[in-house]
C-alpha positions in Angstrom: -12.7 -18.7 -1.7 -10.7 -16.4 -4.0 -7.0 -16.3 -3.8 -5.1 -13.1 -3.1 -2.9 -13.3 -6.2 -0.8 -10.3 -5.1 0.2 -12.0 -1.8 0.9 -15.2 -3.8 3.1 -13.4 -6.3 5.1 -11.8 -3.5 5.6 -15.1 -1.7 7.0 -16.5 -4.9 9.5 -13.7 -5.2 7.7 -11.9 -8.1 7.0 -8.2 -8.4 3.6 -6.7 -8.1 2.6 -3.2 -9.3 -0.3 -1.0 -8.4 -1.3 2.6 -7.6 -3.2 4.7 -5.2 -6.8 5.7 -5.4 -7.1 9.2 -3.9 -10.3 10.6 -5.5 -13.4 10.2 -3.3 -15.5 8.6 -6.0 -16.2 5.0 -7.0 -16.1 5.9 -10.6 -12.3 6.3 -10.4 -12.1 2.8 -8.9 -14.3 1.3 -11.6 -12.2 2.8 -14.4 -8.8 2.2 -12.8 -9.7 -1.5 -12.2 -9.6 -2.0 -16.0 -6.2 -0.7 -16.9 -4.1 -3.6 -15.7 -2.7 -3.0 -12.3 -2.4 -6.0 -9.9 -3.8 -4.0 -6.9 -5.2 -0.6 -6.1 -4.9 1.1 -2.7 -7.8 3.2 -1.5 -6.1 6.2 0.2 -7.8 7.0 3.6 -4.9 8.8 5.2 -4.6 12.0 3.2 -7.8 12.3 1.3 -11.5 13.0 1.9 -12.4 9.4 1.0 -14.8 8.0 3.7 -15.4 4.4 4.8 -18.6 4.0 2.8 -16.9 5.1 -0.5 -13.9 2.8 0.4 -16.1 -0.2 1.0 -17.9 0.3 -2.3 -14.5 0.7 -4.1 -13.3 -2.6 -2.5 -16.3 -4.4 -3.9 -15.7 -3.0 -7.4 -12.1 -3.9 -7.4 -12.6 -7.4 -6.1 -15.2 -8.1 -8.8 -12.7 -7.1 -11.4 -10.0 -9.4 -10.0 -7.9 -6.5 -8.8 -6.7 -6.8 -5.2 -8.4 -4.0 -3.1 -6.1 -2.6 -0.4 -6.5 0.3 1.9 -4.1 2.7 3.5 -5.6 3.4 6.8 -5.6 6.9 8.4 -3.4 5.7 11.3 -2.2 2.6 13.0 -5.2 1.8 15.2 -7.3 -1.3 15.7 -10.4 0.6 14.7 -9.1 1.8 11.4 -7.6 -1.6 10.5 -10.7 -3.6 11.5 -13.1 -1.4 9.6 -11.4 -1.6 6.2 -10.9 -5.3 6.5 -14.4 -6.0 7.7 -15.8 -3.9 4.8 -13.9 -5.8 2.2 -10.3 -4.8 1.8 -7.9 -7.7 1.0 -5.1 -6.0 2.9 -3.9 -2.9 4.6 -1.1 -0.4 4.2 -0.2 1.0 7.6 1.6 4.4 7.8 4.5 5.5 9.9 5.4 2.2 11.6 8.5 3.2 13.6 9.0 0.5 16.2 8.5 -3.2 16.8 5.6 -2.5 19.2 3.8 -0.5 16.5 4.4 -3.4 14.0 3.0 -5.9 16.5 -0.1 -3.7 17.0 -0.8 -3.5 13.3 -0.4 -7.3 12.8 -2.6 -8.0 15.9 -5.4 -5.9 14.5 -5.2 -7.5 11.0 -4.8 -11.2 11.9 -7.3 -13.5 13.6 -6.1 -15.7 16.5 -3.7 -17.3 17.0 -1.6 -14.8 15.0 -3.6 -11.7 16.1 -6.5 -10.3 18.0 -9.0 -9.3 15.2 -12.6 -9.7 16.3 -15.2 -11.7 14.4 -18.1 -10.1 12.6 -19.4 -8.7 9.3 -20.4 -9.9 5.9 -18.7 -7.8 3.3 -15.2 -9.3 3.9 -16.4 -12.8 2.9 -18.5 -11.5 0.0 -15.5 -9.8 -1.6 -13.6 -13.2 -1.4 -16.7 -14.9 -3.0 -17.2 -17.1 0.1 -19.1 -17.4 3.3 -18.0 -15.9 6.7 -17.0 -19.3 8.2 -14.6 -20.0 5.3 -13.3 -16.5 5.4 -12.5 -16.7 9.2 -10.7 -20.0 8.6 -8.6 -18.7 5.6 -8.2 -14.9 6.1 -4.8 -15.1 7.8 -3.5 -16.9 4.6 -5.0 -14.3 2.2 -4.8 -10.9 3.7 -1.8 -8.7 2.8 -0.2 -6.7 5.7 2.0 -3.9 4.4 3.8 -1.7 6.9 5.3 1.6 5.9 8.9 2.7 6.6 8.8 6.4 6.1 10.8 7.8 8.9 14.4 7.7 10.1 13.3 5.7 13.2 11.9 3.0 10.9 15.2 2.7 9.1 17.2 2.5 12.3 14.8 -0.1 13.8 14.1 -2.1 10.6 15.8 -5.2 11.8 13.7 -5.5 15.0 10.5 -4.3 13.2 10.8 -7.1 10.6 11.1 -9.8 13.3 7.4 -9.5 13.9 5.5 -12.5 12.4 2.7 -11.7 10.0 4.3 -8.9 8.0 4.2 -9.4 4.2 5.7 -6.1 3.0 7.8 -3.3 4.3 7.0 -0.3 2.1 9.1 2.8 1.8 7.2 6.2 1.7 9.9 8.4 0.2 8.2 11.8 0.7 7.9 11.4 4.5 11.3 9.7 4.7 13.0 12.6 3.0 11.1 15.0 5.3 12.3 13.1 8.4 15.8 13.6 7.2 15.3 17.4 6.9 15.2 17.2 3.1 12.4 18.4 0.7 9.8 15.7 0.1 10.5 13.8 -3.1 9.9 10.4 -4.6 13.6 9.9 -5.1 16.9 11.7 -4.7 20.7 11.2 -4.6 21.0 12.3 -0.9 23.3 9.7 0.6 21.2 9.3 3.8 18.1 8.5 1.7 20.0 6.2 -0.7 21.6 4.3 2.2 18.2 4.1 4.0 16.5 2.6 1.0 19.2 0.0 0.5 19.1 -0.8 4.2 15.4 -1.6 4.1 15.9 -3.7 0.9 18.7 -5.7 2.5 17.0 -6.2 5.8 13.7 -7.3 4.1 15.7 -9.9 2.1 17.3 -11.2 5.2 13.9 -11.6 6.9 12.2 -13.1 3.9 9.8 -10.1 3.6 9.0 -8.3 0.4 10.3 -4.8 0.1 8.2 -2.1 -1.6 8.5 1.6 -2.5 6.4 4.4 -4.0 7.7 5.8 -7.3 6.8 8.5 -9.7 6.6 6.8 -13.0 7.1 3.6 -15.0 10.8 4.1 -15.6 11.4 4.4 -11.8 9.2 1.3 -11.2 11.4 -0.7 -13.6 14.6 0.4 -11.9 13.3 -0.4 -8.4 12.1 -3.9 -9.6 15.6 -4.5 -11.1 17.1 -3.6 -7.7 14.9 -6.2 -6.0 11.8 -4.3 -4.8 8.6 -6.3 -5.3 5.7 -4.2 -4.2 5.7 -1.0 -6.3 3.2 1.8 -6.1 3.3 4.2 -9.1 2.1 7.7 -8.2 -1.8 7.8 -8.0 -4.7 8.1 -10.3 -4.9 11.8 -9.5 -1.2 12.2 -10.2 -1.5 10.4 -13.5 -4.5 12.6 -14.5 -2.8 15.8 -13.6 0.5 14.8 -15.2 -1.2 14.0 -18.5 -3.2 17.2 -18.3 -0.1 19.3 -17.7 1.6 17.6 -20.6 -1.3 18.7 -22.9 -1.5 22.2 -21.6 2.3 22.6 -21.8 2.2 21.4 -25.4 -0.5 24.0 -26.2 1.4 26.8 -24.4 -1.2 27.0 -21.6 -0.8 27.5 -17.9 2.9 28.3 -18.1 4.8 27.9 -14.9 2.0 26.2 -13.0 3.1 23.1 -11.1 0.8 20.1 -10.4 0.8 17.6 -7.6 2.8 14.5 -8.4 1.5 12.3 -5.5 
């Protein structure tokens, strides 16, 4: 059975860097799997990506030794079970704002005795290059469970959220976190409430022995966050990278003046 090398790195205290796949096309997964990221997260929350495209993307990534993750549309057992049963090596769960919500996510992702995930499927084992019996025996040791802190409630309840067994990463979503503070969405800012919230998550994660993560805009920000102690770093998205480079070219050529592109 293959080893989830991202989970292993995080457990050893090392950083791991990846990005988001937001385009509903497996071609993007095939190409992005070859650029050097440790992991790629198929984005199902805010995109038109469907479960079939996601499953095919998971297989492509696993075959390239890139850890396939999925951000589920919402924290429900159905969403979590479907992406794991179709081959994701881990989940990113949005808007986890309480201990009860953290417990629900872990229960859906882990087999007994750690959770309540049901038995079934073939693709999960195939992506780990093993058989279903071996997968069921080892999945709890290999699957990555990432919970998102992207609201003031998650900041305030971080200590109790992170007492839940089975969490690997607490991951800050800065856009929604800014929004919950009444600030414009942004990857970063100097707003004291945001800065303090980010540091509180980092400190609390360290205390609980859980990796802290955050979404950033570029490589420079990734390096800074790693130096601060963050381990699980998402750098923009494949669409964000494409649009950023395209805007750089058009700006250099004096085209499309004044037009902004999405950064996420």
